N, C-alpha and C positions, 0 to 999 in steps of 0.2 A: 784607111781605118779599118780594125778589127772585124772579122765577122762576130757575133755574139757567141759566145764560148758555153761548152757546156757548165763552166765553172760558174759563170755569171747567170746561167738558164736555172740551174739547180740550185745555187748559192747566195746569190746575190740578195740582198733587201729580205732574207727569209732569218727567222729566227730559229734557234737550235733546238728549243723545246717545245712542245705545245701546251698552251695555257691549260692549269688546272690539272698536271701531270701530277702525281702522286712521289713523293721522294723516299728513298730509299737507304738501307743502311751503307755500312761501308764494305770496300772491295776485300776480297780474299787475295793475301799476297802469295805470287807463284813463283817457282823458280824464273829469273830472266831466259830466255829461249830464243831461239833462232828464227825469224820467219819464214813461212813454208807458203811458197803460192798455191792458188787453188780456190775455189768456190767454196762456201761456207755449206751448201748441200744439207748434207743430215749432221753433219759435225759438229758438237760443241763449240759456240762462241769463246774466242780466247778471255781470259781470265787478267787481264795487265796488271800488273803492281801502277798503282797510282802514286806519285812524286810531287810534293810541295816545291816548286822553285823558291828560294831564297830572296824574292823581292816582294812578296806581299807585305811585309811588314815593314819596309823601310822608305824614306820619301815624304812627302804632305807632312814635312816640320814635325815629325815624328820618329821615335827610334824602339824597337822591342828589344828584350834580352833574348838571349838564345833559350834561355829558359822557359819563357812565354811562347816564343816561335815554336818549339817543339811540340808543347803543350798544345797550343794551338792544332797543330797539324795532327798529332794523334788523335785529338779528340773530333777533329773534322772527319778522322778515318783514311787518312792517309796510311800507304806500304812502307813511305819512305822520305828521304829529305835530300835536297840537291844546295850545295853551297855555291854560290854566285860570286866569283873572283875574291876569294878571301885567301890569303896568302898562306900557306901552311907552315910556314917558318914563323907565323905572327903569332902575338901573345892573344888576339881576336880568336884563331884556330884553336889555338890549346885550352881558351874557355870553352871551345865547342866540345873539342873532344873529350873535354872531362866530363862532360855532360851524356855523351854519349851511350854508356852503358845503363843510364837511367831510362833510355828510351826502349819502345818496342819495334822500332825499326829495322827492316828485314832490307832494306836496299837504299844506295846511298849514292849520291852521284856529286860530279864536281865541273863546275864550270870555268873556263880561262878564256880571256881574250888577249891578243896582241894587235898594236898598232905600228907595226913594222913594215906593213904593205907599203903602206902610201909614203911619199918623197921624206914629209918631215920629220919621220923616224925611220927612215930606210939604214941610216947609219948604225942604228940601233938593232941590226936585225941579228946578229950573232949573240948579244948578251940575250935577246928575247929567245931564240931559240933556246940556248942555255936555262933559261928559266924554265921552258916548258918541259924541256927532258927531266928536270929536276924535279917537276913538280908530278910529273909522271911516275919517276921511280919513288916519290914518296908515298903517293896512292897504291901504286903497287906492293908497297910495304905494310901497309894498313890493314889491321883486319877486318874492316868494313868492308874493304876492296869496293871503293866507287867506283863508277863508270865516268868516262872524262868526256867532256863536248869542251869544242876551240871553238872561237867564232875569230875572225881576220878582220878587225874594227878598221876606223877611220873613215872619214871623207875626204875633206879638203878639195884637192882637184878631181876627187870621183864625184863631185856633187854635180847638181842638175835642178833645172826648173820642177821637174815630178819624179816619183818614184822609181817610175821605169826609166828616165834618163840617167839615173845616178849608177854608182856602183859599178859593177860588169858590163854595162852599157858603155861607161867611159874610161873602163880599164885599158891599158895599154902592154905590150909585151913586158915591161918592166915590172908591171904589177902584178902579172901573171906568173914571172920567173921568181919572183918574191914568194908569194903564196906556195909554188911547187916546192921550194926549198924548206919553206917552215912545215907544210904538211911531209913532206918525205921524213923530217926528223921527228917531226910528231909520230909518224906512220912506224918507224922505226925503234923508237922508244915504247910506243904500246906494246907491240909485239915482242920486245926484249923485257917486259916487265910484266906482262901478262896481263895488260891494262883493256878493257874493253872502250875504245874510242870513237868517236864521230867528228866531222866538221859541220859545223851550225851554220845556215844559211840566215843571214840577216840584212832587211832593207838597208839600202844606201850603201853597201861597202860591197867589196870586191867578191865573195861568195856572199850572192844576194838571190839567189833563185836557183831551183833544184839544178838546171843544167850547167848553172856556173860551179856549183859542187861538183858535179860528174866531171867537168872540164878539168879542175883542180886535182881531185882524185886520181885521176889518168896521167896528167902532168906531172904528177909526184910519183907515179908508178906504186899508187899506195896498197897494200895487200893484204893490210891487217884492220884498219879503220873503215867506218863506213860513213855515208851520208845521214844526216839526220835530216828528218822533217818537221817544220814547223808550221801550223796553220795560218797565222796571221802573218807573218814574214811571206809564205808563198801567197795569201790571198791577196796581199796588198800591192804586189808588182805585177802589173797587167803581161807582162814578156815572160812569166812564169808559165811554163810547160802546164797543159791539164794533168790533174791528178790523175788520171788513167795511164795516161803516157808518163807520167812521174815514177807510178809504180811499177809499168813496165820495163823500165829500163833493168838490165842486169846487175846496174851497182845497187840498185835499191835490195839485193838479197842478202845484203851486209846493213841493212837498216837495223840500228839499235837502240835508237832514241827517236821519241815524239814529244814534239809539244803541243798541246790543243789550247791555244787561246784565242778568244773571239775580239771582235773589235769594230769601231765605227770608224770608216775608210772615207779618204779624199784621193784625188791624184797625187797630192804633195804630203800628205801625212795619214797618221792614224791614230787615234786614242783605244787603248787596250779597257777591256769593259769585261762584265761578269761576264760567266761562261755563258748564260742564258739570254743576253740583253743585245748580242751583237748583229752583224749581218751575217756572218756564216753560218751556213746551215750545217749545225756539229751532227745532227743526226746523220747525214749525208755522209760528213768526213769519216766517222767512227765506222759507219757501216762499210765504208772502203776500206779502211785498215781491216775490218775483222774479217773481210772476202779476200783481203791480200794473207791474211793468218799472221798476222803480226802479233807477236806475242811478248815483247819485251816493255819497258818501261814507258807509262806515260805521264810525262810532267805538264805544268801549267805555270803561267807567269801574271803576274798582278801590279806591274809596274804602272803606278800612277793612277790605277783603278779608284782609288780613293775610298772612304768610308771605312766601316769596318773591317778588317782583314780577315777576321776569323769566318765572317759573314761569306766574304767574297770567294775564298778558298773551298768554305765547306759546299757552296753552290756547285764547284768543279766537279768535287767527289761525288754528290748527290746526281748531279746531271747526269756524269759518266754511269752510275749504276742504274739511275732509273733507265737512259738509252738500252742498255744490254737488257735489263730485265724486261722493256717493251719488244724487243726484238724477240726475247726467248719465249714470252708468253704469248705474244700476238706477231707471229711471223709476218703476218700479210700488212704488218704496220712497218715493215722495215723498207726504207726508200730505193733498194734497189729491187723488191720484187717486180 
């Protein structure tokens, strides 16, 4: 049995925002930067661009147009929008691109996934790599220059009774080798096309913990892309290293994408919830990222949260802005003092 971890002591069963805390305006967009290690001290806090991940408005027997999604994101105060598994050669993508000039977003993202790591789809690995490269090349040519995140999906033989017994815990040499091959090609494509890329950890899949992302990046000899950090996937897996250890890893100097989503967790599953309603202490997590001097985009996901998607995504913007304002105006209330 693992001893009680820092994460569990500081984070579990805590809500991220104090009751009655005021809500403030939208974030100011800043150029994407590279993280700089160090303590906050007297330095100003990073003013990260906030990006809406494209799944707040899908599922739950409903659908929203691009026009409605972009309008909601802008009104809620987001600095950017991230497309999730939208084929750049599809009519759906063209519809979105036609509306891009009508927005005021300064930051754009693109999320893709491949299932070629698991046995059932291993024979498709070359075609999957070809599609990843094609997408990177298309992203590199776009005037909006989106960052690119890639996940290695699929459970099948990587399944298990609990989250920490799935994914990387079940992976064998053949799974790692496939992951290395995919990420090596992805890394090369990002370098050649000037695209900011990352590998995205996701529960149940071969890359599910920060340390599995580090392993894959090392095995692929990646020199351009970096690891992503996702709060709910990190927190859900008890095998994930503690956040201090994660941020201390040298590979995190290439951290260029963060997702802050809250949730309600069990050993075998979790439910994403609104930013201020879950078990993760978002004040503590955000303070850790500020201490690390992370200046890149922060996104949030809304899959199956339900209810009014505008209210759900606005809670994220208001929550981050309120925490940042609290840390600036009342530094004694920073969780890390």
